[in-house]
ROSE-4610 file (N, C-alpha, C; in Angstrom, 1 decimal, always signed):
// ROSE-4610
residu = [M/M/M/T/T/T/M/M/M/T/T/T/V/V/V/E/E/E/L/L/L/G/G/G/A/A/A/L/L/L/E/E/E/Q/Q/Q/V/V/V/V/V/V/D/D/D/R/R/R/L/L/L/V/V/V/K/K/K/E/E/E/G/G/G/R/R/R/Y/Y/Y/G/G/G/S/S/S/K/K/K/S/S/S/E/E/E/V/V/V/L/L/L/R/R/R/T/T/T/G/G/G/V/V/V/R/R/R/L/L/L/V/V/V/Q/Q/Q/E/E/E/H/H/H/E/E/E/A/A/A/R/R/R/L/L/L/A/A/A/A/A/A/L/L/L/L/L/L/G/G/G/K/K/K/L/L/L/Q/Q/Q/E/E/E/G/G/G/I/I/I/D/D/D/D/D/D/A/A/A/D/D/D/A/A/A/G/G/G/R/R/R/V/V/V/H/H/H/S/S/S/I/I/I/D/D/D/E/E/E/V/V/V/R/R/R/A/A/A/Q/Q/Q/M/M/M/R/R/R/A/A/A/R/R/R/W/W/W/A/A/A/V/V/V/D/D/D/G/G/G/E/E/E]
num = [1/1/1/2/2/2/3/3/3/4/4/4/5/5/5/6/6/6/7/7/7/8/8/8/9/9/9/10/10/10/11/11/11/12/12/12/13/13/13/14/14/14/15/15/15/16/16/16/17/17/17/18/18/18/19/19/19/20/20/20/21/21/21/22/22/22/23/23/23/24/24/24/25/25/25/26/26/26/27/27/27/28/28/28/29/29/29/30/30/30/31/31/31/32/32/32/33/33/33/34/34/34/35/35/35/36/36/36/37/37/37/38/38/38/39/39/39/40/40/40/41/41/41/42/42/42/43/43/43/44/44/44/45/45/45/46/46/46/47/47/47/48/48/48/49/49/49/50/50/50/51/51/51/52/52/52/53/53/53/54/54/54/55/55/55/56/56/56/57/57/57/58/58/58/59/59/59/60/60/60/61/61/61/62/62/62/63/63/63/64/64/64/65/65/65/66/66/66/67/67/67/68/68/68/69/69/69/70/70/70/71/71/71/72/72/72/73/73/73/74/74/74/75/75/75/76/76/76/77/77/77/78/78/78/79/79/79/80/80/80/81/81/81/82/82/82]
x = [-14.4/-14.8/-16.2/-17.0/-18.4/-18.5/-19.4/-19.6/-21.1/-21.6/-23.0/-23.1/-24.0/-24.1/-25.6/-25.8/-27.2/-27.4/-28.2/-28.4/-29.6/-30.5/-31.7/-32.5/-32.9/-33.7/-32.9/-31.6/-30.8/-30.9/-31.4/-31.5/-32.5/-33.5/-34.5/-33.9/-33.0/-32.3/-31.4/-30.7/-29.9/-30.7/-31.8/-32.7/-33.2/-33.6/-34.2/-33.1/-31.9/-30.8/-30.6/-30.6/-30.4/-31.6/-32.8/-34.0/-34.1/-33.7/-33.8/-32.7/-31.8/-30.7/-29.5/-29.5/-28.3/-27.1/-27.3/-26.2/-26.6/-25.6/-25.8/-26.1/-25.7/-25.9/-25.8/-26.3/-26.2/-24.7/-23.9/-22.5/-21.8/-22.3/-21.7/-22.1/-23.4/-23.8/-22.9/-22.7/-21.9/-20.5/-19.9/-18.5/-18.4/-19.4/-19.3/-19.4/-20.3/-20.4/-19.2/-18.5/-17.2/-16.2/-16.1/-15.1/-15.4/-16.7/-17.0/-16.6/-16.8/-16.3/-14.8/-14.1/-12.6/-12.2/-12.9/-12.5/-12.8/-14.0/-14.3/-13.3/-12.9/-11.9/-10.6/-10.2/-8.9/-9.0/-10.1/-10.3/-10.3/-11.0/-11.0/-9.6/-8.8/-7.5/-6.6/-6.8/-6.0/-6.4/-7.7/-8.2/-7.6/-7.7/-7.2/-5.7/-5.0/-3.5/-3.3/-4.1/-3.9/-4.3/-5.3/-5.7/-4.5/-3.9/-2.8/-1.6/-1.4/-0.3/-0.6/-1.8/-2.2/-2.0/-2.4/-2.2/-0.8/+0.0/+1.5/+2.1/+1.7/+2.2/+1.9/+0.6/+0.2/+1.0/+1.1/+1.9/+3.3/+3.9/+5.3/+5.4/+4.3/+4.3/+4.4/+4.2/+4.2/+2.8/+2.4/+1.1/+1.2/+0.2/+0.1/-1.1/-1.0/-2.1/-3.2/-4.4/-5.5/-5.2/-4.5/-4.1/-3.1/-2.2/-1.2/-1.9/-2.8/-3.5/-4.4/-5.1/-5.9/-5.1/-4.0/-3.1/-2.6/-2.2/-1.8/-2.9/-4.1/-5.3/-5.6/-5.6/-5.8/-4.8/-3.5/-2.4/-2.6/-2.9/-3.0/-4.2/-5.4/-6.6/-7.2/-6.4/-6.9/-8.3/-8.4/-9.7/-10.0/-11.2/-11.6/-12.3/-12.5/-13.3/-12.6/-12.8/-12.4/-11.0]
y = [+19.4/+18.5/+18.7/+17.6/+17.7/+17.4/+18.2/+18.1/+18.1/+17.3/+17.3/+18.0/+19.0/+19.7/+19.8/+19.5/+19.5/+20.9/+21.7/+23.1/+23.3/+22.4/+22.5/+23.7/+24.6/+25.7/+26.8/+26.7/+27.7/+27.5/+26.3/+26.1/+27.0/+27.4/+28.3/+29.7/+30.1/+31.4/+31.3/+30.2/+30.0/+30.0/+29.3/+29.3/+30.6/+31.4/+32.7/+33.7/+33.6/+34.4/+34.2/+32.9/+32.5/+32.9/+32.7/+33.0/+34.5/+35.3/+36.8/+37.3/+36.4/+36.9/+37.5/+37.4/+38.0/+37.2/+35.9/+35.0/+34.1/+33.6/+32.8/+31.3/+30.9/+29.5/+29.3/+28.1/+27.8/+27.7/+27.2/+27.1/+28.4/+29.4/+30.8/+31.4/+31.1/+31.6/+30.9/+29.6/+28.9/+29.4/+29.6/+30.0/+31.4/+32.3/+33.6/+33.5/+32.6/+32.4/+31.9/+31.0/+30.4/+31.5/+32.3/+33.4/+34.4/+34.7/+35.6/+35.0/+33.7/+33.0/+33.1/+32.9/+33.0/+34.4/+35.4/+36.8/+37.1/+36.6/+36.7/+36.0/+34.8/+34.1/+34.8/+35.4/+36.2/+37.4/+38.1/+39.3/+38.9/+37.8/+37.3/+36.9/+36.2/+35.8/+37.1/+38.1/+39.3/+40.0/+40.0/+40.6/+39.8/+38.5/+37.7/+37.9/+38.1/+38.4/+39.7/+40.7/+42.0/+41.9/+41.1/+40.9/+40.3/+39.3/+38.6/+39.5/+40.4/+41.4/+42.2/+42.7/+43.5/+42.7/+41.5/+40.6/+40.5/+40.2/+40.0/+41.3/+42.5/+43.8/+44.0/+43.7/+43.8/+42.9/+41.7/+40.7/+41.1/+41.8/+42.3/+43.6/+44.2/+45.5/+46.7/+46.5/+47.6/+48.2/+48.9/+49.5/+51.0/+51.7/+53.2/+53.4/+54.3/+54.6/+55.4/+55.4/+56.1/+57.6/+58.1/+59.5/+59.8/+58.9/+59.1/+59.1/+58.2/+58.0/+59.2/+59.7/+60.9/+62.1/+62.3/+63.4/+63.3/+62.2/+62.0/+62.3/+61.8/+62.1/+63.6/+64.2/+65.7/+66.4/+66.1/+66.7/+66.5/+65.3/+64.9/+65.5/+65.5/+65.9/+67.2/+67.8/+69.0/+68.8/+67.7/+67.3/+68.2/+68.8/+69.6/+68.7/+69.2/+68.4/+68.3/+67.1/+66.9/+67.3]
z = [-13.3/-12.3/-11.9/-11.8/-11.5/-10.0/-9.4/-7.9/-7.7/-6.9/-6.5/-5.1/-5.0/-3.8/-3.4/-2.1/-1.6/-1.0/-1.6/-1.1/-0.2/-0.2/+0.6/+0.1/+1.1/+0.8/+0.0/+0.1/-0.7/-2.2/-2.6/-4.1/-4.7/-3.9/-4.4/-4.7/-3.9/-4.0/-5.3/-5.5/-6.7/-7.9/-7.9/-9.1/-9.4/-8.4/-8.6/-9.2/-8.7/-9.3/-10.7/-11.1/-12.5/-13.3/-12.8/-13.5/-13.8/-12.8/-13.0/-13.9/-14.3/-15.2/-14.5/-13.2/-12.4/-12.7/-12.9/-13.2/-14.3/-15.1/-16.3/-16.0/-14.8/-14.5/-13.0/-12.5/-11.1/-10.7/-11.6/-11.3/-11.0/-11.8/-11.7/-10.3/-9.9/-8.6/-7.5/-7.6/-6.6/-6.6/-7.8/-7.8/-7.2/-7.4/-6.8/-5.3/-4.8/-3.4/-2.7/-3.4/-2.9/-2.8/-3.9/-3.9/-2.8/-2.5/-1.4/+0.0/+0.1/+1.3/+1.5/+0.4/+0.4/+0.8/+0.3/+0.6/+2.1/+2.6/+4.0/+4.9/+4.5/+5.3/+5.4/+4.2/+4.2/+5.1/+5.0/+5.9/+7.4/+7.7/+9.1/+9.5/+8.7/+9.0/+9.3/+8.5/+8.7/+10.0/+10.3/+11.6/+12.8/+12.7/+13.8/+14.0/+12.9/+12.9/+13.6/+13.3/+14.0/+15.5/+15.8/+17.2/+17.9/+17.3/+18.0/+18.2/+17.2/+17.4/+18.6/+18.7/+19.9/+21.2/+21.2/+22.4/+22.7/+21.7/+21.9/+22.4/+21.9/+22.4/+23.8/+24.2/+25.6/+26.5/+26.1/+26.9/+27.1/+26.1/+26.1/+26.8/+27.3/+27.9/+27.0/+25.7/+24.8/+24.7/+25.7/+25.9/+26.3/+26.1/+26.5/+27.4/+28.3/+29.1/+28.3/+28.8/+28.1/+28.1/+29.1/+29.1/+28.0/+27.8/+26.7/+25.3/+25.2/+23.9/+23.7/+24.7/+24.6/+24.2/+24.8/+24.5/+23.0/+22.6/+21.2/+20.2/+20.5/+19.7/+19.6/+20.7/+20.7/+20.0/+20.1/+19.4/+17.9/+17.5/+16.1/+15.4/+16.0/+15.4/+16.0/+16.9/+17.6/+18.2/+18.9/+19.5/+20.7/+20.7/+21.8/+22.8/+24.0/+25.0/+26.3/+26.9/+28.3/+28.5]
């Protein structure tokens, strides 16, 4: 499938990457870029999912006080201090 893409100033970056031999073609550069965006979006979705889990837990009252968390951390990692 052929696609026409207007890159503007980014075209210089693509051209340089191909010219330097980092990539075999402009299409290869763009495919790599799209894969990186897909990976980024997947990580973002996972993070947002974890944030929602935390919000849901807080809304449901499944929380611990800072003193409880501190005690658990000290017990687990033998943290010295306060």
